[in-house]
C-alpha positions in Angstrom: 20.7 -19.5 25.3 20.4 -18.1 21.4 18.5 -19.4 18.7 19.5 -19.0 14.8 16.8 -18.2 12.8 15.5 -20.8 10.0 16.8 -20.0 6.4 14.6 -18.5 4.6 14.1 -19.7 0.6 12.3 -18.2 -2.6 11.8 -19.8 -5.8 12.2 -17.9 -8.7 9.9 -18.8 -11.8 10.5 -16.3 -15.0 9.2 -16.0 -18.3 12.7 -16.9 -19.5 11.8 -15.8 -23.2 11.8 -12.5 -22.6 15.1 -10.9 -22.1 13.4 -8.1 -19.7 12.3 -10.6 -17.6 15.8 -12.8 -17.4 17.4 -9.6 -16.8 14.7 -8.5 -13.7 15.5 -12.3 -12.5 19.1 -11.8 -12.3 18.6 -8.3 -10.4 16.2 -9.8 -7.9 18.2 -13.2 -7.2 21.3 -11.1 -6.6 19.1 -8.4 -4.5 17.8 -11.5 -2.5 21.2 -13.6 -2.0 22.9 -10.2 -0.9 19.9 -10.3 1.8 20.7 -13.9 2.9 17.5 -15.5 1.3 18.1 -18.3 -0.6 17.3 -18.3 -3.9 16.1 -21.5 -5.9 15.1 -22.0 -9.4 13.5 -24.5 -11.5 16.0 -27.1 -13.5 13.8 -25.8 -16.7 15.3 -22.3 -16.4 18.9 -23.0 -14.7 20.2 -22.6 -17.8 18.5 -19.4 -19.3 18.9 -17.3 -16.3 22.8 -18.7 -15.5 22.6 -17.8 -11.8 25.5 -20.0 -10.1 24.7 -19.0 -6.5 21.3 -20.0 -7.1 20.0 -23.8 -6.1 18.8 -25.8 -9.3 14.9 -27.5 -8.0 13.2 -30.3 -10.5 10.8 -28.5 -12.2 7.5 -29.9 -11.5 4.4 -30.1 -8.6 6.0 -29.2 -5.0 9.0 -27.3 -6.6 8.7 -24.9 -4.1 8.6 -27.3 -0.9 10.4 -25.6 1.9 9.7 -22.2 0.1 8.7 -19.3 1.8 7.5 -17.3 -1.7 7.3 -18.2 -5.3 8.5 -15.0 -6.5 7.4 -14.9 -10.3 8.5 -12.4 -13.4 6.5 -12.5 -16.3 2.6 -12.2 -17.1 -0.4 -14.0 -15.7 0.6 -17.4 -17.6 4.2 -17.4 -15.8 2.2 -17.3 -12.7 -0.2 -20.2 -13.5 2.6 -22.4 -13.8 4.3 -21.0 -10.5 1.2 -22.0 -9.4 1.7 -25.3 -10.5 4.9 -25.5 -8.7 3.6 -24.2 -5.5 0.7 -26.5 -5.5 0.4 -28.6 -2.1 3.3 -26.7 -0.2 2.9 -23.7 2.1 4.3 -21.2 -0.3 2.6 -18.2 -1.5 2.8 -16.4 -4.8 3.7 -12.8 -5.7 4.0 -11.8 -9.0 6.2 -9.1 -10.9 4.4 -8.0 -13.9 6.4 -8.1 -16.9 3.5 -8.9 -19.5 0.5 -6.8 -20.7 -2.5 -7.0 -18.5 -1.3 -8.7 -15.4 -4.5 -8.9 -13.5 -2.9 -11.6 -10.7 0.6 -9.7 -10.6 1.0 -7.2 -7.3 3.7 -5.3 -8.5 5.3 -3.6 -12.0 8.8 -4.7 -12.9 9.9 -0.9 -12.1 9.2 -1.4 -8.5 11.2 -4.7 -8.5 14.2 -3.5 -6.2 11.8 -2.1 -3.6 9.5 -5.2 -4.0 12.5 -7.4 -3.2 13.2 -5.1 0.2 9.8 -5.3 1.2 9.9 -9.1 0.6 13.1 -9.3 2.5 11.6 -7.2 5.5 8.6 -9.9 5.4 6.5 -7.0 5.1 3.7 -8.6 3.2 0.6 -10.6 3.8 -1.0 -13.5 2.3 -4.5 -14.1 0.8 -6.3 -17.3 -0.1 -8.2 -17.4 -3.5 -10.9 -19.9 -4.0 -9.8 -22.3 -6.6 -11.7 -25.6 -8.9 -11.2 -29.1 -8.5 -12.5 -30.8 -11.6 -13.3 -34.3 -12.6 -14.1 -35.9 -15.9 -16.7 -39.3 -15.9 -16.9 -41.5 -18.4 -19.7 -44.1 -17.6 -20.1 -43.3 -14.4 -16.4 -43.8 -14.1 -13.6 -41.8 -13.0 -11.2 -40.6 -16.3 -9.2 -37.9 -15.2 -8.6 -35.0 -12.1 -7.6 -31.8 -12.5 -7.4 -28.3 -11.1 -7.6 -24.6 -11.7 -7.2 -21.3 -10.8 -8.8 -19.1 -12.9 -11.3 -21.5 -15.0 -12.2 -25.5 -16.5 -13.6 -24.6 -19.7 -15.1 -27.3 -21.9 -14.9 -26.6 -25.6 -15.6 -28.1 -28.6 -12.7 -29.4 -31.0 -13.9 -29.0 -34.4 -13.9 -25.6 -35.2 -16.6 -26.1 -38.0 -19.0 -27.9 -35.5 -21.0 -26.9 -32.4 -20.9 -28.8 -29.0 -24.3 -29.6 -27.5 -24.1 -29.9 -23.4 -26.5 -30.4 -20.6 -25.4 -27.8 -17.9 -26.4 -29.3 -14.2 -26.4 -27.2 -10.7 -26.3 -29.4 -7.6 -27.4 -32.4 -9.3 -30.5 -30.9 -10.9 -30.7 -30.4 -14.6 -30.6 -26.6 -15.3 -30.9 -26.4 -19.9 -28.9 -27.5 -22.8 -27.0 -25.2 -25.2 -25.3 -25.7 -28.5 -22.1 -23.8 -29.0 -18.7 -23.4 -28.4 -18.4 -24.3 -25.0 -19.0 -23.6 -21.1 -16.5 -21.8 -18.8 -16.7 -22.7 -15.0 -14.5 -20.1 -13.2 -13.8 -18.7 -9.9 -14.0 -14.9 -8.9 -10.2 -14.8 -9.6 -10.6 -16.2 -13.2 -13.8 -13.5 -13.4 -11.4 -11.2 -15.4 -10.3 -13.6 -17.5 -11.8 -16.4 -20.3 -15.0 -16.0 -18.4 -14.6 -12.2 -19.1 -13.8 -12.4 -22.6 -16.8 -14.8 -23.1 -19.2 -11.8 -21.3 -19.0 -13.3 -17.7 -19.6 -10.8 -15.0 -16.6 -9.3 -13.1 -16.3 -10.8 -9.5 -14.4 -9.3 -6.8 -11.7 -11.8 -5.3 -13.5 -11.3 -1.8 -16.8 -12.8 -3.1 -16.8 -16.7 -2.5 -18.6 -18.0 -5.1 -18.1 -20.2 -8.6 -19.4 -18.8 -12.1 -20.6 -20.5 -15.1 -20.3 -18.8 -18.6 -21.6 -20.2 -21.8 -19.2 -19.6 -24.8 -21.3 -18.4 -27.8 -24.0 -20.5 -27.2 -27.4 -20.3 -29.2 -30.2 -21.0 -26.9 -32.6 -18.6 -25.3 -31.6 -18.8 -21.9 -27.9 -19.0 -21.9 -26.9 -16.1 -19.3 -24.0 -16.5 -17.0 -24.5 -17.5 -13.9 -23.0 -17.1 -10.1 -23.7 -19.9 -8.1 -22.5 -20.8 -4.1 -19.3 -21.6 -3.5 -20.8 -25.1 -2.2 -22.6 -25.6 -5.3 -21.1 -28.5 -7.8 -21.4 -28.0 -11.6 -21.3 -30.3 -14.5 -21.4 -30.4 -18.1 -22.3 -33.0 -20.1 -21.6 -34.1 -23.6 -24.7 -35.1 -25.5 -24.4 -38.2 -27.1 -24.3 -38.0 -30.9 -22.6 -34.5 -30.5 -18.9 -33.7 -31.0 -15.8 -34.4 -29.4 -14.7 -31.5 -26.8 -11.6 -31.2 -24.7 -11.7 -29.8 -21.0 -8.7 -27.0 -20.5 -7.6 -26.1 -17.0 -6.3 -22.9 -16.9 -5.1 -23.3 -20.4 -2.7 -25.1 -19.2 -3.8 -28.6 -18.5 -6.4 -30.5 -21.2 -8.0 -33.7 -21.4 -10.2 -35.6 -24.1 -14.0 -35.7 -24.0 -16.1 -38.0 -25.9 -19.9 -37.7 -26.4 -21.6 -38.6 -23.2 -19.0 -37.4 -20.9 -19.1 -35.5 -18.0 -17.1 -32.8 -16.2 -17.8 -31.7 -12.5 -16.6 -28.8 -10.9 -16.4 -27.7 -7.6 -14.8 -25.6 -5.2 -11.1 -26.2 -4.9 -9.7 -28.3 -1.5 -7.0 -26.5 -1.8 -6.9 -22.5 -1.8 -4.4 -20.7 -3.9 -2.2 -18.2 -1.7 -1.2 -14.9 -3.0 1.2 -12.4 -1.2 0.1 -8.4 -0.9 2.1 -5.9 -0.7 -0.8 -3.8 -0.3 -4.4 -2.9 0.4 -5.4 -1.3 -2.5 -8.8 -1.7 -3.5 -10.1 -4.0 -6.3 -11.5 -1.1 -7.9 -8.1 0.5 -8.4 -6.8 -2.5 -9.9 -9.7 -2.7 -12.5 -9.4 0.5 -13.7 -5.6 0.5 -13.8 -5.5 -3.0 -15.4 -8.1 -2.3 -18.1 -7.7 1.9 -18.4 -11.0 2.5 -17.5 -11.9 6.2 -17.8 -13.0 8.0 -14.3 -12.8 11.4 -15.4 -15.5 13.6 -14.0 -15.6 11.9 -10.8 -15.9 13.8 -7.6 -16.4 11.4 -4.9 -17.5 12.0 -1.2 -16.5 15.5 -1.1 -18.1 16.7 -4.4 -21.6 15.3 -3.1 -24.6 17.9 -2.2 
C-alpha cells in the first residue's frame, strides 16, 4: 500500500513597494513551484506580483491557514505583517531581509536561491518567541484587545504636551512618570523601539517582559526587566493628555485620561523558522556593525 505525501503550501509575503522585493518574490515562487510546493499570495499583493501559477488568498488574519511556512521578502515591518497572516495558524515565519537592519530576518537577498532549496528540503528548525497580549480598560470595562510581537507602546498624541502615567507591576503601583510614554516589550522587541528608547538588549532565549520609559521626567525612570508571568499596567492619570497605544507600530487604540493598558505574556507564541544555530551575539555584531577588532578568544588567553 502506498501513501501520498500531503501537499505543501507556502504563503509568500512581499514588500511590493520595492522592485528588488517583487523580483525576488518571482524568483522564489518559480523555484518553489518547480519543486512541487504550492505558492500562495495575499490578495492585496497579487496584482503587483503577477504570479499566474500562485493561489490567491484573502489578505488578513489566518491567511496562512494550511501553510507550512510564511516566507517574507522585505524588512522587519513586512515580517510583522506576515505575523498577522500567520496568527491563529501553525505556519512558521521565515524572513529574507531586503530592508536595513532586519533583525527578525533569517537570510539576505543574496542567499535566496539557497534558502528556497533548504526550505524545500525541510532543512530548517522552528523556534518559538514570546509575544504580548494587550488589553485596554476604561472604567473597569474592556474597551479593546490586541497583541504584539515586539512591543506595545503607550504614547502621547499631542507633540507639545507630556502624558502622566502610573506604572504598575503585578498589581502593585511602582511609580508615576511624566514624559512621552512607556514601551512594554518582548526580548524579540528589545532591539526595536525599546532599544531606541534606551532599553537593554535581551537575548531571545530569555523569558521576560521589558518596560522602558520614553523621555520620562522622574528620578526613578529606568528600564525594567520582569518575570514572564508578570502583568504590566500603564494608567493615564486623570487630567493628563490623551494618548494612544501602538502594537508593533501597526495596530492602535486611542486612550483617554483614566484609561488603563494591561500587558502580559501572549497566549500564542510567534513561530520563527531558522536555517542555522548562529549565536545571537554574532547577529548583534553583524546587524549593528559592531567593532570586535582585537578580540583573541580562548586561543589568545594566557
